[in-house]
N, C-alpha and C positions, 0 to 999 in steps of 0.2 A: 504493499500500499504506500501511497505517496506521503512523505513527511512534509509537513507544512511549517513555514517560517512565521513566527509571531509578528514579524515586521512586514508581512505581505500586505498589499493594497486590497481593498474590497473586490476589485475586478479580478485580481490574481486568486483570491480565495474562491470566488464563484467558479472560475475556470478550473481550479484544482479539484473541486467537488464534481464538476462535470467530467473531468478525466477519471476520477474514481468510479463514477457511474459507467463510463465507457469500459473500464477494466472489468467491472462486475458483469456487464453485458447481459443482463437479464437472468443471471444465474442465482442459485440459492446455495446455502452452505450446509451440507448434510454429510455426516460421517467423517468429519474432519477435513473435508475438501470441497472445492467448488463443484457444483453439479448443475447440469442443464435440466430444468424441469421437463416433465413429460407434457404438461399443458403448455401450449404455445401462446396462449393469450398473455398480453402484457398491458401494463398501465404506465402512463407517463408521470414521472415525479416533477413537480413544479416548484420553482423558487418563489415563495410567497412575497418576497421583497420586490420582485420585478415581474412576476408572472411568466418568466421564461422557463423553458424546459431544461431539466437537468439530465434526463435520460429515461430509459424504459426499464421497468422492473417486472418480474414474473408475477402472474396471478396463478398461484398454485391450485391444483385440483386435488381430489381425494387420493389419487395414486401418489402424488408427490408428498402428501401428508403421511401416507402409509410408509413411504420410503424413509421419511425422517423418523417416524416412530420406531420402525424396525432397526434403524441405525442406533437410536437411543437405547433400545432394549439390549442390543449386543454389547454396547459399551457399559451399560449399567451393572451388569453382573460382576465384572472385575472391580469396578469402582466401589460397589457396596462392600466388597471384601477388604477394602483398604481401611486402615486405622484412621482415627481422627487426626493423628499426627501426620500421616501420609497426605491426607487431604489438605491439611493446613500448609504443608510444605509446597504443594502445588498452588495454593492460594497466594502464597508469598511471591511465587514466580509470576502469577497472573497480575498481582499488584504492580510489579515492576514493569511489565509489558504495558499495562494500561497507563501508568504514570508517564512512561516514555512517549505514549501516543496521545496524550491529553489534548494537545493543540489540534491535532488532526480530527479527533472526535468532536471537539468543541466547534470547529469550523464546519464540519459536516452538519451538526445540528443547527448552527446559525443559518446556513444556506438552505438546507433541506426543510427545516421546520419554521424558519423565520423568527428564531429566538435570539435575543441579544447576545452577542459574542462574549461580552464580559461575564455575563451570568453563566453561559455555557462552559466557559473556562473553569469557573468555580465548581460547576456540577461535574465536569470531567475529573477534576482533582478529587472531589468528594467521593465520586464513584470508586476510584482506585483505592481511596482510603477505607471505604466500607469493606472491600475485599480483604484488606489487612486486619480489620477489626473483628469480622465475623467469627473466626476460629476461637478467639478468646471468649466471646459470648457463648459459643457452643459448649465450652467446658462446664457451664452451669446447667446444661440439659441432661441432668442425671435422672435415673429411675428411682423407684422407692423400694424399700425393704420393709416388710410387715412382720413384726416380731409378735407371735401369738403364744410362744412357749408351749406349743402343742406337739413338739417333735417333728415339725414341718417348717420348711422355709418358703416364704412367699415373697416374690419380687416382681418388678416390672422391667421390661426391656423394650426397645423400640426398633422398628425396621422401616426402611424406606418403602414408598409406594412402588417405585420402579421407574416408569416414565411419567413425567409431569408436564403439563402444558401451561404456558404463560402467554397471555394476550395483553399487550400493553398499548397505552395511548400515545398521542403525538406530542404532549406538552413537556415531557422530560425524556427525550429518546434515549440518550446514553445512560443517564442515571437509572431510569426505570429498567433498562435491559440488564445492567449490572446488578441492580437490586433483585431482579428475577433469578439471575444465575446463582447468587451467593447462597441463600438458604436452601434452595432446592438441591444443589450439588453437595453442600456441606452435610446435608441429611442423608446422602447416599444415593440420590436419584440421578437420572439423566434428564435433560431438558429439551423440549421442542418449544421454541420461542417464535411468536408471530408479532412483529411490530405493526403499528398502524400503517395502513396502505398509503397514507400521506407521507410517512417518514421512514422509509426502509433502509436508508443508507448507513447510518451509524450502527444499527444492529448487525448488518452484514459485515461491516468493518470489524466490529467487536468479535464476531464469530471467527473471522480469520485470525485475529490477534489471540483469541483463546486457544485456537488449534495449535499454536506454537508451544504451549506449555501444558495443556490438558490432553488426556487421552482422546483419540478421535471418536466422535460420536456423542460425547458428553453434552456438548452445546450444539444444537442444530437450529438454524434459522430459516424459516420459510416466509415467503411474502405473498400478499394477495388481499382480497377483500373478504366479505362476510362468508363467501363460499368456502374459503380456506379455513376460516375460523370454525364454521359448522363441522367440517370434516374432522377437525382436530378435537373439538369438544365431544363429538359422538364416537370417536374411535374406541373400540372395545378394549384396547390395551392402555388407555389413558384413564386412570382412576383418580387423579388429582389435577384440578384445574384452578387457575387463578386468573381473574379478569380485572382489568382496569379500564374504565370508560363510563359512558353515560348510563343512567338507570334504565332507560328503555332497552338498550342493548344487553345490559346485565340480566334483565328479566328473560330475554330470549336465550341467553347462555344457560340460565337455570332450566328453562324448559327443554332445550336441546339436550342438556346433560342428563336429564331425568330418565333416559332410556335404560340406564342401569345405575346402580348405586355408585355415586362418586362423591368425593369431597370437593366442594366448590367454595371458593372465597371470592368476594366481590368488593372492589373499591370503586364507588360510583359517584353520582352527582351530589352537589351541595348547593344550598342557597343560604350561606352561612351568615350569622348575625353578629353584630357588635352591639353591646348595650352600654351606653355612655351616660354616666351620672354627671350632675352639674359641678361636682367638686373635682372632676378629672382634670389633669394637666392637658390643656387643649393642644398645645404644640406636640406633645407626646402622642396624643390621639391622632392628630393629623398625619404625623409621620407613620403611625401604626396603620392608618387606612391605606397609605401608599404601599407599605410593606405587606400588609395583610391581603391586599388585592393582587399581590404577586405581579405588579405591573412591570418591574424591571427584570422579571424572570420569564414570564410567558404571557404578558399583556392581559392578565386576568383570565386566561384560558386555563383555569385551575379549579379542580373540584373543591379545594380548601379555601378559595378566595372569600374573604369576609365582605360580601357585596351588598348587604342590607344593614344600614347603620341606624339604630334606634337611639335618639339623642334627647336628653332632657330639653324641653322647649326653651328653657332659659338660656341655654348656650348653643342651641341649634344653629342659628344664623351665623354666629361667629365661627363655629366649627366648619360649616359649609364654606364660608369665605376662605378659611385657611387651607382647606383641602383643595378647593378649586384652584387656588394660587399654586399649590404644589403640582397639581395635575398639569396646569398650563406650562409650568417650567420644565417638565420632562421632555427630553429630546426624542421625538418620534422619527425614526430613520431606518435606512437599510440595516437589517439585523447584523450583518457581518462587517459593518463600519464600527471601529473601536469607540466612536462617540455615541453610538446608539444606546438609549435607555429603554425605549419601547419599540418593539418591532411590529410586524403586520399580523393579521389573523392568518390562520392556517390555509384558508382557501377563499376564493371569490364568493362562493355560496355562504360560507360562514360569516365573512365580513358583511355581506348583504343582510344576513339574519340579525346580526348585532345592531346594524343601523336601523333595521325595521323595528326592533324592540324599542330603540330610543325614539324613533319617529312616532310610534304608536303611543308611547307614554306622553309625549308632548301634545299629541292630538287630544289626549284625555285630560289635559290641563297641567301636566308637569312642566318644569323648567329645566333645560339642559345647560350646564355650565362646564367650562368657560364658554361663553357665547361666541368667541372668536377663535375657537380651536381649529387648528390646521394640521393636515397630514401631508407627507411628501406626495407630489404629483408625478410619480414615476411609473405608474402602472401596477404597483403592488397593492396588496389587500389590506390597506391601513384603515384603522379606526382610532381616532384621537381619544385619550382618556376623558371620560365624561362623568359628571356628577348630575344626578337627577334629584330634584326636590319637588315638593307638591304632589307626591304620589300617595295614594291611599293604600292602607295595609292589604286590602284584598285585591289590588291591581296586579296584573301579570309581572310588572317590573319589580314588585316586592315579593313575588312568590315563585316565579319560575327562573330556572338557571339560564342566564344570558350567555355565560361563558365568554366574557370579553371584558374590556376595560371600562365597565359601567358600574358605578357605585350609587345605590339608592339611599337617600336620607329620609328618615321618618321621625318627626318630633313626637314626644310623649309628655304627658302631664302627671300620670300616676305610675309609679314604679311597678306595682303588682300587675297592672294592665300591660305595661311594656314587657314584662317577663312572659306573660301569657302570649303576647304576639311573637316574641322571639321563639317560643316553643310551638307556635301554631304553624307548623310546616311539615310536609311529608319528608323533608330532608333533615338530617341531624349529624352532619360530619364534624364541623368545627364551629367554634364560637369564641367571642372575646368580650371581656367585661373590663370597664375602665372606671376607677374610682380611687381616691386617696384613702378611703375608709376600708382598710384591709379586712376587718371583720365582716362588714357588709358585702365586700367584694367576694370573699370566700363563701358567704351564704348564697349569693347569687350564682356563683360557679356551681355550687352543689345542686341548685335547682334548674340550671340550664340543661336542656336535653340535647346533648351532643357527645360524640365520642372523643373529641380533642378540644380542650378549652384553655384559653389563655387568660391571665389576669394582668392587666396593665402592659400588655404587649400583644403582638399578633405576627403570624407568618414565620415563626421560629419553630424548627423541628429538630431538636437534639437527637442525635442518632441513638437507637436502642430504646427510645420511648415509644410505646405501642401507639400506632396510628391506624384508626379504623372508624367507621361510621355506624350510627344507629339508624333505625327506621329504613327508609328507602335509599340511604346512603351507603349501605354495604353490609357485608358479613366478614368477620375475621379481622385480624390485626396484622400490620406489616412492620418490618424493620425492628424486630424484637424477638425475644426468646419464644413467645407464643407462635410467631410465624415459623420459626425453625421446627417447632414441635408439630405444626400443621402439615409438614411435609413427611411426617413419619406416622406409622401405625403402632399403637400400644399393644404389647403382648404381656399378659400376666402369667407367671410361672409358679407352679406349686411343686415343691420337692419334699418327698417323704424322707426324713433323716434316719428314723429308726422305727422298728416295729412296735 
């Protein structure tokens, strides 16, 4: 793969990713090597910053999926026999390979996904670091011994599922792919990974990098649309499935997987709330809105973005003014320009959907700020960061996931009623509470219905803290000991010691 220079120009970065796409040439990575899929159908990958083609990628069919699963099965048997120390040694080698390719992976994501380069550099480094950290966490994954003093020994042990499937979204391409590899392999499984059909490049590059230090067939990457995903989640040899994406698609995954008993985890949509009391430090809150919206990471295209902000009416207007000023100051630009803070939406259709949500809210009486927001006029799929005010709690802009750089502000007069509105949602992934009164803040945190809650901050995800949603936002936890255990099956053993 092409090594990229951090001093390259934006045009050189785009050209480099196009050359990588030409090298891949519609192939997938199965059994530790590049493979031409049986299905000849292809899809064009598009640079969201310019709407220009990057190259063509395979749309895998059921036969291609089966080839990947069989390669994974062959590799998994020997891998399962390895000790944790052996797996950890391979992980250290993988860390070194990924750290050395961090710039290449970051540029691939900036060009292919339209995500700001500076943020992607951070995510590429963090992805390599998680590979280094996972083995240490795995040492805590011990079984239990039950002492009954009855002449028998009772204990639990754990075994891998075998072949596991991960389907990931487009908003963290490299990091999500590495986060898929780590717990699945450390638990003794082999992996078939399907990236978003919008962002195939970094996952394929990652598979090539992994093949340099891992046994062939442990990491297999297929590409394609919903048909490839369906073939993967219904494959009879895949008993463990993890999906990241929108709730409607997650429900389809559940239904498709139900043909036989499988362990399915889902990381899904969010319409995440902030609850701001009048005693909060407003500059901190305003900074927290920008951070919590993940604007500098993926333009609000994040399931965890805190996009509905319930604010005590006494400070509502002042907070809106401060947030709107911060939104206006963000540089919206080509994602692989070093100066970019906010990049484009993933596609023309998604950009149109985000704009339509804003326009609909304005037609219903909302106000969009800053009123003079501008985006680059270069053909890309840009939407300027937007604050919506004057929105009713029951309006779509306050209830439905927009998945873009749009934050909706809603004033409140009664704290108990505000809490009820925070919890009045089908989604419950993350939330944030802001107040100088720590006792009251902790009480509110306790009552907020969400799987991940911040107090006086937002958008921070310390590694190894369980991340997962309630309600229609998901099933299961990620990046923690619980996730590692979810890739294993428990076996209870009873031993008779004496007659």
